[in-house]
MIVEXTOR-617757 format. One line per 10 residues: number of its first residue (from 1); their letters; for each residue x, y, z of C-alpha. Coordinates in steps of 0.1 Angstrom, whole numbers, always signed. Layout:
// residues N
NUM) a) X,Y,Z  ...
//
This chain:
// residues 223
1) mhtmtlvlqk) +156,+279,-36  +163,+264,-70  +157,+286,-99  +130,+264,-113  +111,+265,-80  +112,+303,-80  +101,+305,-116  +71,+282,-110  +61,+300,-79  +61,+333,-97
11) aladaadpvk) +43,+318,-127  +15,+306,-104  +12,+339,-86  +10,+358,-120  -17,+334,-132  -38,+338,-100  -75,+341,-105  -92,+356,-74  -127,+345,-86  -117,+308,-91
21) apqmqayakt) -95,+306,-59  -123,+303,-33  -143,+280,-56  -113,+256,-59  -107,+258,-22  -143,+249,-14  -142,+219,-38  -110,+206,-22  -125,+211,+13  -93,+225,+27
31) eqpfygvsap) -83,+256,+46  -51,+259,+25  -54,+289,+2  -55,+286,-36  -43,+308,-64  -72,+298,-86  -50,+283,-113  -67,+255,-133  -49,+222,-141  -44,+230,-179
41) irkalfreak) -28,+263,-171  -6,+248,-144  +5,+220,-167  +14,+245,-194  +34,+265,-170  +54,+234,-159  +61,+224,-195  +75,+258,-203  +97,+258,-171  +109,+223,-179
51) kqfpikdfgv) +122,+235,-213  +140,+264,-198  +154,+247,-166  +158,+210,-172  +166,+189,-142  +193,+163,-147  +202,+155,-111  +181,+134,-87  +191,+155,-57  +180,+187,-75
61) ycdvvtqlwe) +148,+169,-85  +140,+161,-49  +148,+196,-38  +125,+212,-63  +97,+188,-55  +101,+194,-18  +103,+232,-21  +71,+233,-40  +54,+206,-18  +61,+228,+12
71) grtreemymg) +46,+259,-4  +19,+280,+11  -7,+274,-16  -24,+242,-29  -12,+249,-64  +24,+249,-53  +18,+214,-39  +2,+204,-72  +31,+218,-91  +55,+198,-69
81) levacgyktf) +36,+167,-80  +37,+179,-116  +75,+180,-113  +76,+146,-95  +56,+130,-123  +73,+149,-151  +107,+133,-149  +104,+96,-157  +141,+91,-156  +140,+94,-118
91) htdhafpfye) +110,+70,-114  +131,+42,-99  +130,+22,-67  +156,+46,-54  +129,+73,-54  +104,+52,-34  +113,+65,+1  +112,+101,-12  +77,+96,-26  +66,+79,+6
101) glfprasnwd) +80,+109,+25  +55,+132,+8  +26,+114,+26  +25,+133,+59  +14,+166,+41  -10,+147,+17  -40,+154,+39  -67,+150,+14  -77,+129,-17  -64,+154,-43
111) tldwiassli) -28,+150,-32  -27,+116,-17  -43,+98,-46  -19,+115,-70  +11,+101,-51  -3,+67,-46  -16,+60,-81  +9,+79,-103  +42,+76,-84  +39,+47,-60
121) splvlknpar) +18,+22,-80  +42,+19,-110  +72,+14,-87  +54,-14,-68  +47,-31,-101  +83,-29,-111  +95,-41,-77  +71,-65,-60  +93,-65,-29  +77,-31,-22
131) ekdlcrwrrd) +45,-49,-14  +58,-52,+21  +55,-14,+24  +18,-16,+13  +13,-42,+41  +28,-18,+66  +6,+11,+53  -27,-7,+57  -20,-8,+95  -10,+29,+97
141) enmwirrasl) -30,+51,+121  -33,+77,+93  -64,+70,+73  -49,+85,+41  -19,+61,+43  -43,+32,+47  -61,+45,+16  -27,+45,-2  -23,+8,+5  -53,+2,-17
151) lahlrhgknt) -47,+28,-44  -12,+15,-49  -28,-14,-68  -46,+9,-93  -22,+6,-123  -13,-31,-120  -39,-45,-144  -33,-81,-153  -3,-81,-130  -24,-73,-99
161) ntdllaetiv) -15,-93,-69  -50,-104,-62  -41,-123,-30  -26,-91,-15  -54,-69,-28  -81,-92,-14  -63,-95,+19  -60,-57,+22  -96,-51,+14  -107,-77,+39
171) mlmhekeffv) -86,-60,+65  -101,-25,+58  -136,-32,+46  -151,-28,+81  -139,+8,+84  -165,+35,+85  -142,+61,+68  -158,+72,+35  -124,+76,+18  -114,+40,+27
181) rkaigwvlrq) -147,+26,+15  -145,+47,-17  -109,+35,-24  -120,-1,-20  -147,+4,-46  -124,+23,-69  -96,-2,-70  -121,-30,-75  -138,-11,-103  -104,-5,-120
191) yartnphwvr) -94,-42,-117  -128,-51,-132  -116,-37,-165  -91,-66,-165  -109,-93,-147  -146,-87,-141  -152,-123,-131  -128,-120,-102  -143,-87,-90  -179,-101,-93
201) tfvaqheasl) -169,-132,-73  -151,-113,-47  -180,-89,-41  -204,-118,-39  -182,-136,-13  -180,-105,+9  -215,-92,+2  -224,-89,+39  -192,-71,+49  -185,-47,+21
211) sglskrealk) -202,-13,+24  -229,-3,+0  -206,+24,-14  -177,-1,-21  -201,-26,-38  -217,+1,-60  -183,+14,-71  -169,-20,-77  -197,-32,-99  -204,+1,-116
221) his) -193,-10,-151  -199,-47,-148  -230,-58,-167
//
């Protein structure tokens, strides 16, 4: 174990709140145990550890993220993602396969969405050749990875590949899965901040096929 991993694990254990733990577990709807450490406290613990034990090597970065990601508690997984997001210098296309490799343990929205929107989405924007990976994900048997193929567009704003986004939504909009339907609405709602006309037109064109949830989310902030 890397020193930073051990320090962060101990810090989480020391900050445990047995009252909040079951409440947080229930909210996340997971059987994985929680320490009961809130996000502000967790972020503060990471900032302090980052000052004391800076990571300057990509291999070490991957090791620390992986060690935390494979931890027993949910907060260790969250802390792994704090570390992953906290070192911008390593956010290059070289890291894309590593981030994708985190998906198998991202079995709920709280971890999957973090990876897709904060780690994957910016890299796809920097390197459009990665769109081929999104095309592969939307056919994956794992529902969470199909969700990621949508949420990877979240941070693209005016540079959104609307052809790919529309094609992906059309492929997935017949699914009954709540989290896929929600993701469709979310990504459309986010893009509506940039181009409300496109979103309004797309929803109108697919009125009969989009779920009520997707449509409501998509048009939420469009007057």
